[in-house]
C-alpha positions as CSV (number, residue, x, y, z in Angstrom):
1,M,-2.8,-11.1,11.3
2,S,0.8,-9.9,11.9
3,E,1.8,-12.1,8.7
4,R,-0.8,-10.2,6.4
5,K,0.2,-6.9,7.8
6,I,3.8,-7.2,7.3
7,E,3.3,-8.5,3.7
8,K,1.2,-5.5,3.1
9,L,3.6,-3.0,4.5
10,F,6.4,-4.7,2.8
11,N,4.8,-4.4,-0.6
12,K,3.9,-0.8,0.0
13,G,7.4,0.1,1.2
14,C,8.8,-1.4,-2.0
15,V,6.1,0.4,-4.2
16,D,6.4,3.7,-2.4
17,Y,10.2,3.9,-2.5
18,G,10.9,2.2,-5.7
19,L,13.1,-0.5,-4.2
20,L,12.6,-3.3,-6.8
21,E,13.1,-3.1,-10.6
22,D,13.5,-5.6,-13.4
23,G,16.8,-7.1,-13.6
24,D,17.8,-6.3,-10.0
25,K,20.4,-8.9,-8.5
26,I,19.8,-8.5,-4.8
27,L,22.1,-9.7,-2.0
28,V,20.1,-10.1,1.4
29,A,22.5,-9.4,4.5
30,L,21.3,-12.5,6.6
31,S,22.3,-12.0,10.3
32,G,20.0,-14.9,11.3
33,G,17.8,-12.7,13.4
34,K,14.1,-12.4,12.9
35,D,14.4,-9.4,10.8
36,S,16.6,-10.7,8.3
37,L,15.1,-14.1,8.3
38,M,11.7,-12.3,7.4
39,L,13.3,-9.9,4.8
40,L,14.8,-13.1,3.1
41,R,11.3,-14.8,3.1
42,L,9.4,-12.0,1.7
43,L,11.9,-11.2,-1.2
44,A,12.1,-14.9,-2.0
45,L,8.2,-15.1,-2.3
46,R,8.1,-11.8,-4.1
47,S,10.9,-12.9,-6.7
48,R,8.4,-15.6,-8.0
49,I,5.8,-12.9,-9.2
50,F,6.2,-12.1,-12.9
51,K,6.9,-8.4,-12.3
52,P,9.5,-7.0,-11.7
53,R,11.8,-9.8,-12.3
54,F,14.8,-9.9,-9.9
55,E,17.2,-12.4,-8.5
56,V,17.8,-13.0,-4.5
57,E,20.8,-14.5,-2.8
58,A,21.9,-14.3,0.8
59,A,25.2,-13.8,2.6
60,H,26.1,-14.4,6.2
61,V,29.3,-12.8,7.7
62,I,31.0,-14.7,10.6
63,M,33.5,-12.4,12.6
64,D,36.1,-14.8,13.7
65,N,37.5,-12.7,16.6
66,I,33.9,-12.1,18.2
67,P,32.7,-14.9,20.5
68,Y,29.3,-15.7,19.4
69,V,27.5,-18.7,18.0
70,T,25.6,-19.0,14.6
71,D,23.4,-22.0,14.0
72,M,24.6,-22.5,10.3
73,D,22.5,-25.6,9.8
74,Y,19.4,-23.8,10.4
75,L,20.3,-20.9,8.2
76,N,21.3,-23.2,5.4
77,G,18.2,-25.1,5.8
78,F,16.1,-21.8,5.7
79,C,17.7,-20.7,2.6
80,S,17.1,-23.9,1.1
81,E,13.6,-23.8,1.8
82,Y,13.1,-20.8,-0.2
83,G,15.4,-21.8,-2.9
84,I,18.1,-19.0,-1.9
85,R,21.6,-19.6,-2.3
86,L,23.7,-18.6,0.8
87,H,27.1,-17.4,0.9
88,V,29.1,-17.6,4.1
89,I,31.9,-15.0,4.6
90,H,34.5,-15.4,7.3
91,S,36.3,-11.9,8.6
92,S,37.6,-10.3,11.5
93,F,38.7,-6.8,12.7
94,D,41.2,-5.2,15.0
95,E,39.3,-3.2,17.6
96,T,42.5,-1.3,18.7
97,T,42.5,0.6,15.2
98,D,40.3,3.3,16.3
99,G,39.7,4.0,20.1
100,R,37.2,6.8,19.3
101,R,34.6,4.2,18.1
102,T,32.9,1.4,20.2
103,K,33.7,-2.1,19.5
104,C,30.1,-2.6,18.4
105,F,30.3,0.1,15.7
106,L,33.7,-1.2,14.6
107,C,32.3,-4.9,14.3
108,S,29.0,-3.5,12.6
109,W,31.1,-1.4,10.1
110,N,33.8,-4.0,9.2
111,R,30.9,-6.5,8.7
112,R,29.0,-4.1,6.3
113,K,32.2,-3.2,4.5
114,V,32.9,-7.1,3.9
115,L,29.1,-7.5,2.5
116,F,29.8,-4.4,0.2
117,E,33.0,-5.8,-1.2
118,F,31.4,-9.2,-1.8
119,A,28.4,-7.7,-3.4
120,E,30.3,-5.5,-5.9
121,K,32.9,-8.2,-6.8
122,N,30.0,-10.7,-7.5
123,G,27.6,-8.6,-9.8
124,F,25.0,-7.6,-7.2
125,N,23.3,-4.1,-7.8
126,K,21.4,-4.0,-4.7
127,M,21.7,-5.1,-1.1
128,A,18.7,-5.6,1.1
129,L,19.1,-4.9,4.8
130,G,16.5,-5.9,7.5
131,H,15.9,-2.5,9.2
132,H,12.3,-2.0,10.0
133,Q,10.5,1.2,11.0
134,D,11.5,1.1,14.6
135,D,15.2,0.9,13.5
136,I,14.8,4.0,11.2
137,I,13.1,6.0,14.0
138,T,15.6,5.0,16.4
139,T,18.5,6.2,14.2
140,L,16.7,9.6,13.8
141,L,16.5,10.0,17.6
142,M,20.3,8.8,17.8
143,N,21.3,11.3,15.2
144,M,19.4,14.3,16.8
145,T,20.5,13.3,20.2
146,F,24.3,12.5,19.8
147,E,25.2,14.1,16.4
148,G,23.1,17.3,16.3
149,S,21.6,16.3,12.7
150,T,18.3,15.3,11.4
151,G,18.9,12.4,9.2
152,T,18.5,8.5,9.5
153,M,18.6,5.3,7.3
154,P,16.7,5.9,4.1
155,P,14.6,3.2,2.5
156,K,16.8,3.5,-0.6
157,L,20.5,4.8,-0.6
158,R,22.9,4.7,-3.5
159,L,26.6,4.2,-2.0
160,K,29.0,6.6,-3.4
161,N,32.0,4.5,-3.1
162,Y,30.5,1.2,-4.4
163,G,28.2,0.4,-7.4
164,L,25.6,-0.8,-5.2
165,T,22.2,0.7,-3.9
166,I,21.1,-0.3,-0.3
167,I,17.3,-0.8,0.1
168,R,15.4,-1.6,3.3
169,P,12.0,-3.2,2.2
170,L,10.7,-3.5,5.9
171,C,11.0,0.1,6.2
172,L,7.2,0.5,7.1
173,V,7.0,-2.8,9.2
174,H,6.6,-2.6,13.0
175,E,9.4,-4.7,15.0
176,D,6.5,-6.1,17.2
177,D,4.7,-7.5,14.2
178,I,7.7,-9.2,12.9
179,G,8.3,-10.7,16.3
180,A,4.9,-12.0,16.6
181,A,4.9,-13.5,13.0
182,A,8.4,-14.9,13.5
183,E,7.4,-16.8,16.7
184,K,4.0,-18.1,15.0
185,M,6.2,-19.3,12.0
186,G,8.7,-20.9,14.2
187,F,11.8,-18.9,13.3
188,R,14.6,-20.3,15.5
189,K,16.5,-17.7,17.5
190,Q,20.1,-17.7,17.0
191,E,22.3,-18.5,20.0
192,R,24.1,-15.3,20.8
193,T,27.1,-14.5,23.2
194,C,28.1,-11.4,21.6
195,P,29.8,-9.3,24.5
196,Y,28.8,-5.9,22.9
197,E,25.0,-6.7,22.7
198,D,22.7,-4.6,24.7
199,V,25.2,-2.0,25.9
200,T,25.0,0.4,23.0
201,K,23.6,3.9,22.5
202,R,21.0,2.4,20.0
203,K,19.4,0.5,22.8
204,A,19.1,3.5,25.0
205,M,17.3,5.4,22.1
206,N,15.1,2.3,21.5
207,D,14.1,2.4,25.2
208,L,13.4,6.1,24.8
209,F,11.2,5.3,21.7
210,R,9.2,3.0,23.6
211,Q,8.6,5.5,26.3
212,M,7.5,7.9,23.7
213,E,4.9,5.5,22.3
214,K,3.6,5.0,26.0
215,I,2.9,8.8,26.2
216,N,1.6,8.9,22.6
217,P,0.7,5.6,20.9
218,E,0.8,7.3,17.5
219,A,4.3,8.7,18.1
220,R,6.0,6.5,15.5
221,Y,3.7,8.0,12.9
222,S,4.4,11.6,14.0
223,L,8.2,11.0,13.9
224,W,7.9,9.3,10.5
225,N,6.0,12.0,9.0
226,A,8.1,14.6,10.6
227,M,10.9,13.5,8.5
228,M,8.9,14.4,5.3
229,N,7.5,17.6,6.9
230,I,10.4,20.0,7.5
231,Q,9.1,23.4,8.0
232,A,12.2,25.4,7.3
233,D,10.8,28.8,8.1
234,R,10.1,27.7,11.6
235,L,13.6,26.5,12.3
236,P,16.5,28.8,13.7
237,V,18.7,30.2,11.0
238,K,22.2,31.5,12.1
239,I,23.3,34.8,10.7
240,K,26.8,34.6,9.2
């Protein structure tokens, strides 16, 4: 059931937010986790349908100065199974360049920058990221709690500094459904020894979101709809 639900919500997200168009050349950011593997699978299968016509390739970034292990044989085999070309990019970053940012942030940002540059250089017009609905809601809570702003990761975002559009086709999909389907399909978990994992503000906000769902099982839908139901006349307005 999780597989059918995921596919239905994947297709709905793509249609509702106009994520796929004829002639697209899409690069999937493949981390090797369940979310990016599911995204790659769904896009690969969707690309075989007549309309819209688009191409899909994948890229995996290895940060040489971060001690974690990636099962590249598995990733290569997974991509081959779905007829997807996999690009492996090596990079690194200097964690002393910005003392204001966490190492997790610096690693993530440098990884993303490498992918953006690779995509632009190789003619991709879109990059697909594996963020699901839980990620988007958690980012909303993070921005409200730590930044004092109401915003999140949108399903579709045109980058100002690159000729590239970010798409998030799993934007309506629940993380628990991905986890259940990935286990049923036999997705192999990547061996991770990242020293920055599970110590971030994002994890704290994810835990908060889980608590909100315990209080109200419909909390995710309320939070999602709240982003499109801004009642400006009921918000404080500062007099200059």
